[in-house]
C-alpha positions in Angstrom: 57.1 140.5 115.4 55.7 137.0 115.0 53.7 136.2 111.9 50.0 135.5 112.5 48.2 133.6 109.7 44.6 132.4 109.2 43.6 129.3 107.3 41.6 126.1 107.2 42.5 122.9 108.9 43.0 120.2 106.2 44.4 117.4 108.5 44.3 116.6 112.2 45.4 112.9 112.0 48.8 113.5 113.8 48.9 113.7 117.6 49.1 117.4 118.7 49.7 118.5 115.1 47.3 120.1 112.6 48.0 121.0 109.0 46.6 124.4 108.0 46.2 125.6 104.4 46.4 129.4 103.8 45.2 131.0 100.6 46.2 134.3 99.2 45.5 136.3 96.0 48.5 137.3 93.8 48.6 139.5 90.8 50.9 138.4 88.0 53.6 141.0 87.4 53.4 141.0 83.6 49.8 140.0 82.7 48.0 141.6 85.7 45.8 138.6 86.1 45.0 137.5 89.7 45.3 133.9 90.8 45.3 132.1 94.1 48.3 130.6 95.8 47.9 128.1 98.7 50.5 127.0 101.2 50.3 124.4 104.0 51.8 124.9 107.4 52.1 122.4 110.3 51.1 123.8 113.6 51.2 122.6 117.2 47.8 121.9 118.8 48.5 121.0 122.4 45.0 119.9 123.4 43.9 118.4 120.0 41.1 121.0 119.8 41.0 121.7 116.1 39.2 119.5 113.6 39.1 119.2 109.8 37.3 122.2 108.3 37.8 124.6 111.1 39.0 128.1 110.3 41.9 128.8 112.7 44.5 131.4 113.5 48.1 130.3 114.0 51.1 132.2 115.3 54.8 131.8 114.6 56.9 130.5 117.5 60.4 129.0 117.9 60.9 125.7 116.0 59.1 122.8 117.7 60.3 120.1 115.3 61.7 119.9 111.8 58.5 121.0 110.1 56.6 122.8 113.0 57.2 126.5 113.6 53.6 127.6 114.3 51.2 127.0 117.1 47.4 127.2 117.3 46.3 130.6 118.5 42.5 130.3 118.3 39.7 128.6 116.5 37.8 131.3 114.7 34.9 129.3 113.2 33.6 125.8 113.1 31.9 124.4 110.0 28.1 124.0 109.9 26.9 120.7 111.4 30.1 120.1 113.3 29.6 117.8 116.3 29.9 119.6 119.6 31.6 117.7 122.5 29.2 116.7 125.2 30.7 116.9 128.7 29.0 114.7 131.2 
């Protein structure tokens, strides 16, 4: 079963590639204190749809390049005040 992750787009500068940061809460094994752990994943975005600040879902696929093993599944939410594309 392929992994499916949710995170925030932190970079969309590269062509057809986005960088997604995922955050999870972890409990320390000895001190029982919770803290956050973040990790960044590069994902393939074929149509360059995602923008910085979007909350997206990515899914694991076969390796596309050295660092890319995920692809964009869907855009869950856009930030407030994000410019909508106007099709004329």
